[in-house]
C-alpha angles and dihedrals in degrees: 000000000000124000111249123218088258090053091053092046092051094043090050089054090049089051092050088052089050090054091052093050090051093046088055090051100261129119110287100250130123133178137197128202111210131178126178092352088304126117110238096176145325132218147188138208108269104169096119099038097048093030090232120124092203097066102094120159093257093051087044092056092044089053091048091051094049090050091048102044109013131245097272092057093048095045089056096041098047104032097094099054127210090121127105137216106219113212127183140183131192 
């Protein structure tokens, strides 16, 4: 399967998030949550800076999406799957 321009764009954003996390002293991992070619949220690993082992990039992105869009919106948008959380680490 060949990566599309959209795939490359979203992975580039996830890599940027990972670099910011690493610069802050966290593990170099970033994530983006995308639906219908629209960015819902991005996240970074924050385990070290927050002292919380549950703050992985993926959970950070999901928390940001819930804060931005609300749980009802996301439940309807994400329920049927087929979408991906892109996570990247340097």
